[in-house]
C-alpha positions in Angstrom: 15.3 9.3 19.2 13.4 12.3 17.7 9.9 11.9 16.5 9.1 12.0 12.8 7.7 15.4 11.8 3.9 15.5 11.8 1.7 15.6 8.7 0.9 19.2 9.3 4.6 20.2 9.1 5.1 18.0 6.0 2.0 19.6 4.4 3.3 23.1 5.2 6.6 22.2 3.5 4.8 21.0 0.5 2.7 24.2 0.2 5.7 26.5 0.7 7.8 24.5 -1.8 5.1 24.5 -4.4 4.3 28.2 -3.9 8.0 29.2 -4.2 8.5 26.9 -7.2 5.4 28.3 -9.0 6.5 31.8 -8.3 9.9 31.1 -9.7 8.7 29.2 -12.7 8.7 32.2 -15.0 11.8 33.8 -13.7 15.5 33.5 -14.6 18.9 34.4 -13.3 19.8 33.8 -9.6 16.5 32.1 -8.8 17.0 29.5 -11.5 20.6 29.0 -10.4 19.5 28.3 -6.8 16.8 25.9 -8.0 19.1 23.9 -10.3 22.3 24.2 -8.3 21.1 23.8 -4.7 17.5 22.7 -4.2 17.3 20.1 -6.9 20.5 18.2 -5.8 19.3 18.5 -2.2 16.0 17.0 -2.9 17.5 14.2 -4.9 20.0 13.4 -2.1 17.2 13.2 0.4 15.2 10.9 -1.9 18.2 8.7 -2.5 18.8 8.4 1.2 15.2 7.2 1.6 15.3 4.8 -1.4 18.5 3.1 -0.3 16.6 1.4 2.5 13.9 -0.1 0.2 15.6 -3.3 -0.8 16.9 -4.5 2.6 13.7 -3.4 4.3 11.5 -5.2 1.8 13.6 -8.4 1.9 13.6 -8.4 5.7 9.9 -7.6 6.1 8.9 -10.2 3.5 11.1 -13.0 4.9 10.1 -12.5 8.5 6.4 -11.9 7.5 6.4 -15.3 5.7 8.0 -17.0 8.6 5.3 -15.5 11.0 2.5 -16.4 8.6 3.7 -20.0 8.3 3.7 -20.3 12.1 0.2 -18.8 12.4 -1.2 -21.0 9.7 -0.1 -24.1 11.4 -1.2 -22.9 14.8 -4.9 -22.8 14.0 -7.2 -23.9 11.2 -9.1 -20.6 11.4 -5.8 -18.6 11.1 -4.8 -20.8 8.1 -8.2 -20.1 6.4 -7.8 -16.4 7.2 -4.3 -16.3 5.5 -5.7 -18.0 2.4 -8.6 -15.5 2.2 -6.2 -12.6 2.9 -4.1 -13.5 0.0 -7.0 -14.1 -2.3 -8.8 -10.8 -1.4 -5.6 -8.8 -1.6 -4.9 -10.2 -5.1 -8.4 -9.4 -6.2 -8.2 -5.9 -4.7 -4.9 -5.1 -6.3 -6.0 -6.4 -9.8 -9.3 -4.5 -9.6 -7.4 -1.3 -8.5 -5.0 -1.6 -11.4 -7.7 -2.0 -13.9 -9.9 0.7 -12.4 -7.1 3.2 -12.1 -6.2 2.6 -15.8 -9.8 3.1 -16.8 -10.3 6.3 -14.7 -7.1 7.9 -16.0 -8.0 7.0 -19.6 -11.3 8.8 -19.0 -9.7 11.6 -17.0 -6.1 12.0 -18.3 -3.3 13.4 -16.2 -2.3 17.0 -17.1 1.1 18.4 -16.8 2.8 15.3 -18.3 4.9 17.5 -20.6 6.6 19.2 -17.6 7.3 16.0 -15.7 7.9 13.3 -18.3 11.5 12.9 -19.0 12.6 14.6 -15.8 13.5 11.2 -14.4 14.5 8.3 -16.5 14.2 4.7 -15.3 14.6 1.5 -17.4 11.3 0.0 -18.3 11.4 -3.8 -18.9 10.1 -5.0 -22.3 6.6 -6.4 -22.1 7.5 -9.6 -23.9 10.4 -10.4 -21.5 9.0 -9.3 -18.2 8.6 -12.9 -16.9 12.3 -13.7 -17.5 13.5 -11.7 -14.5 11.1 -13.2 -11.9 13.6 -15.8 -10.6 16.9 -14.1 -9.9 20.0 -16.0 -11.1 22.0 -13.8 -8.8 20.0 -12.4 -5.9 22.8 -10.1 -4.8 23.0 -8.6 -8.3 19.2 -8.2 -8.3 19.4 -6.3 -5.0 22.2 -4.1 -6.3 20.2 -3.3 -9.4 17.1 -2.5 -7.3 15.3 -5.2 -9.3 12.3 -5.5 -6.9 10.5 -8.4 -8.6 13.3 -11.0 -8.3 14.1 -9.6 -4.8 10.5 -10.3 -3.7 10.6 -13.7 -5.3 13.8 -14.6 -3.5 12.4 -13.3 -0.2 9.3 -15.5 -0.6 11.4 -18.6 -1.2 13.8 -17.6 1.6 10.9 -17.1 4.1 9.1 -20.3 3.4 12.4 -22.3 3.5 13.5 -20.6 6.7 10.2 -21.6 8.3 11.0 -25.3 7.7 14.5 -25.6 9.1 15.2 -26.5 12.7 13.4 -24.1 15.1 16.6 -23.0 16.9 18.2 -22.0 13.5 14.9 -20.5 12.3 14.7 -18.3 15.4 18.3 -17.2 15.0 17.8 -16.3 11.4 14.6 -14.4 12.2 16.5 -12.5 15.0 19.1 -11.4 12.4 16.4 -10.4 9.9 14.5 -8.5 12.6 17.8 -6.6 13.4 18.2 -5.7 9.8 14.6 -4.4 9.6 15.0 -2.4 12.8 18.2 -0.9 11.6 16.6 0.2 8.3 13.7 1.7 10.2 16.2 3.8 12.3 17.8 5.0 9.1 14.3 5.8 7.6 13.4 7.7 10.7 16.6 9.8 10.4 15.8 10.6 6.9 12.2 11.5 7.7 13.3 13.7 10.5 14.5 16.1 7.8 11.5 15.4 5.6 10.3 19.1 5.6 13.6 20.1 4.0 13.6 17.3 1.4 9.9 17.7 0.5 10.4 21.5 0.2 13.2 21.0 -2.2 11.3 18.4 -4.3 8.1 20.5 -4.2 10.1 23.6 -5.4 11.4 21.6 -8.3 7.9 20.3 -9.2 6.3 23.7 -8.8 9.0 25.4 -11.0 8.5 22.7 -13.7 4.7 22.4 -13.6 3.5 25.8 -12.4 -0.1 25.9 -11.3 -0.6 22.5 -12.8 1.0 21.0 -9.7 -2.1 21.8 -7.7 -4.3 20.1 -10.2 -2.0 17.1 -10.1 -2.3 16.7 -6.3 -6.1 17.2 -6.5 -6.5 14.5 -9.1 -4.3 12.2 -7.1 -6.5 12.7 -4.0 -9.7 12.0 -6.0 -8.3 8.9 -7.7 -7.0 7.2 -4.6 -10.1 8.0 -2.7 -12.2 6.5 -5.5 -10.1 3.3 -5.6 -10.5 2.9 -1.8 -14.3 3.3 -2.1 -14.2 0.7 -4.9 -12.4 -1.7 -2.5 -15.0 -1.1 0.1 -17.8 -1.9 -2.4 -16.0 -5.1 -3.4 -15.8 -6.1 0.3 -19.6 -5.9 0.4 -19.9 -8.0 -2.7 -17.5 -10.7 -1.4 -19.3 -10.9 1.9 -22.7 -11.2 0.4 -21.8 -13.6 -2.4 -19.1 -15.8 -0.9 -20.1 -15.3 2.7 -23.9 -15.8 2.1 -24.9 -13.0 4.4 -27.6 -10.4 3.6 -26.3 -7.0 2.6 -28.4 -5.4 5.3 -27.0 -7.5 8.1 -23.4 -7.0 6.9 -24.0 -3.2 6.6 -25.4 -3.1 10.2 -22.3 -4.9 11.4 -19.9 -2.7 9.4 -21.3 0.8 10.0 -20.1 1.3 13.6 -16.5 0.2 12.7 -16.6 2.3 9.5 -17.7 5.4 11.5 -14.7 4.9 14.0 -12.4 4.3 11.0 -13.5 7.6 9.4 -12.9 9.5 12.6 -9.7 8.0 13.8 -8.0 6.7 10.6 -6.9 3.7 12.7 -7.8 0.1 12.1 -6.6 -0.8 15.6 -9.0 1.6 17.2 -11.8 -0.2 15.4 -10.9 -3.6 16.7 -13.1 -3.7 19.8 -16.1 -2.7 17.8 -15.4 -5.2 15.1 -15.1 -8.0 17.6 -18.4 -7.0 19.1 -20.0 -7.2 15.6 -19.4 -10.9 15.4 -23.0 -11.9 16.3 -24.3 -9.8 13.5 -21.9 -11.5 11.1 -23.1 -14.9 12.3 -19.5 -15.7 13.5 -18.7 -17.1 16.9 -17.0 -14.5 19.2 -14.0 -16.9 19.8 -13.4 -17.2 16.1 -13.7 -13.4 15.5 -11.4 -12.8 18.4 -8.7 -14.8 16.6 -9.2 -13.6 13.0 -9.7 -9.9 13.5 -6.5 -9.1 15.4 -4.6 -11.0 12.6 -6.6 -9.1 10.0 -5.9 -5.7 11.6 -2.2 -6.6 11.7 -1.5 -7.7 8.2 -4.6 -7.5 6.0 -5.0 -4.1 4.4 -7.0 -4.6 1.2 -7.9 -1.0 0.5 -4.3 0.1 1.2 -2.9 -2.5 -1.1 -5.2 -1.5 -3.9 -4.5 2.2 -3.3 -0.7 1.5 -3.5 -1.1 0.0 -7.0 -3.2 3.0 -8.0 -0.5 5.4 -6.8 2.0 3.6 -9.0 -0.3 3.7 -12.0 -0.9 7.4 -11.4 2.8 8.2 -11.2 3.3 6.1 -14.4 0.7 8.3 -16.2 2.2 11.4 -14.8 5.7 10.5 -16.1 4.3 9.1 -19.4 5.7 5.6 -18.6 3.9 3.0 -20.7 2.1 0.3 -18.8 1.6 -2.8 -21.0 -0.5 -5.5 -19.3 2.5 -7.6 -18.1 3.9 -4.6 -16.1 0.4 -3.8 -14.7 0.0 -7.4 -13.6 3.5 -7.4 -12.1 2.8 -4.3 -10.1 -0.5 -5.7 -8.8 1.0 -9.0 -7.8 4.1 -7.4 -6.1 1.8 -5.2 -4.0 0.2 -8.3 -2.4 3.2 -9.8 -0.5 4.7 -6.3 0.2 1.4 -5.3 1.8 1.3 -8.5 3.9 4.9 -7.9 5.1 4.5 -4.2 6.2 3.2 -5.1 9.6 3.2 -2.4 12.3 5.2 0.2 10.4 4.5 3.9 11.1 2.2 5.4 8.4 5.0 7.6 6.9 7.4 4.7 6.7 4.9 2.2 5.3 3.9 4.7 2.6 7.4 4.4 1.1 8.0 0.7 2.0 4.8 -0.5 0.3 4.5 1.9 -2.7 8.2 2.2 -3.5 8.7 -1.5 -4.4 5.5 -1.4 -6.6 6.8 1.6 -8.5 10.3 0.1 -8.9 8.8 -3.2 -10.2 6.9 -1.3 -12.8 9.7 1.0 -13.9 8.0 4.1 -12.5 10.0 7.0 -11.1 9.6 7.6 -7.4 10.7 11.3 -7.4 7.3 12.7 -6.7 6.2 10.1 -4.1 7.2 12.2 -1.1 4.9 15.0 -2.4 2.0 12.6 -2.5 2.7 11.6 1.2 2.1 15.3 2.2 -1.5 15.1 0.9 -2.3 11.6 2.0 -4.5 12.6 4.9 -7.7 12.6 2.9 -7.1 9.3 1.0 -6.0 7.7 4.3 -9.5 8.1 5.7 -10.9 6.0 2.8 -8.0 3.6 3.1 -9.0 2.9 6.7 -12.7 2.6 6.0 -12.0 0.1 3.2 -9.6 -1.9 5.4 -12.0 -2.4 8.3 -14.8 -3.3 5.9 -12.6 -6.0 4.2 -11.6 -7.2 7.7 -15.2 -7.9 8.6 -15.8 -9.5 5.2 -13.0 -12.0 5.7 -14.2 -12.7 9.3 -17.5 -13.8 7.8 -15.7 -15.9 5.2 -13.1 -17.6 7.4 -14.8 -17.6 10.8 -16.6 -20.5 12.4 -20.4 -20.0 12.2 -22.3 -19.2 15.4 -25.4 -21.3 15.9 -28.0 -20.4 14.8 -26.6 -18.4 11.9 -29.4 -15.8 11.5 -27.3 -13.7 9.1 -27.3 -16.2 6.3 -29.5 -15.5 3.3 -30.4 -18.2 0.9 -30.6 -16.7 -2.5 -33.4 -17.7 -4.8 -35.8 -19.0 -2.1 -39.2 -19.6 -3.6 -42.2 -18.2 -1.9 -45.2 -20.4 -2.0 -48.5 -18.6 -2.4 -50.7 -21.4 -1.3 
């Protein structure tokens, strides 16, 4: 099987497509005919081929992820505590990211909306009726309509129920779901093998519509997502200090080596040995850290989950899609289980598998999502730094304390002068 094209080739396709599109933005005649008659349909076909895998992939990942999480939670009390903290911290990170992204974009509005808004139309659910579609009366119809919220709700029920049936039946069902997921991943890889062509076509269309504003759009995206990831990193410090009762200096000393490796490698897995060795500084027993951290690296990506919500909010502003609070809340809550389920996926695949469902749940077009993938290298650095910082914070929260716990700080101690 061929490898997916690297980020450099995808970025080159973006640059060439945007450049050609901006050059053709003021022209007419044959160039316009080629753009509208060839490149635009080609880009849309490529995007449709990628989008068609979202529903079965999300359902399969969520159902199997819930089954695995249920098994892990019953296997160890530390793992169970970790899963609870994962869910709580992911929810907090996603809600904070949604609010922060809205505030930042209200202060720094997206430019080029006139060229993009209306280019793609998607139904936006009414704010007063958003909750009525959470539980699907017909899951198959919900899947056919790409209604992500009811699909996610059904997948959660399905996964928890499948974890409680007879083990032999549960194992057979998981094998089937794993086969569906792996099949979808093969299709995604086929589509991504021709990503340079699809991204060139989509970038040409964006460049021809937005002109030089496309460059500003991408720059603003990089700045926004990087800022949201840094916010998640800061929140991880706050949670560790307040809920974990550790001094900020001790936590920073434990986190800095892992953060440095995360910055250089953009890989949470590469940071795992250093994070495990930081257990004494966190006041956590090495055995407990050795159980929690591999689980955290696998399924707990707080900064990535928050960034995914911010991507959807940014695309909503770019396409002038209104985001009343129920839709914003829906997107943030959908990002939590989707993030937990996307375990071990390649970066390019997980970008679509985790952000696409959030966009669809919020009624946000995904047409420009592949273009954002091409410039994801910089935000991904801050995603990884935020992820490993949150991993260490949860280790402090869920881990068994080492004795003596020299990292604890009692707030408000009185100092006697006499």
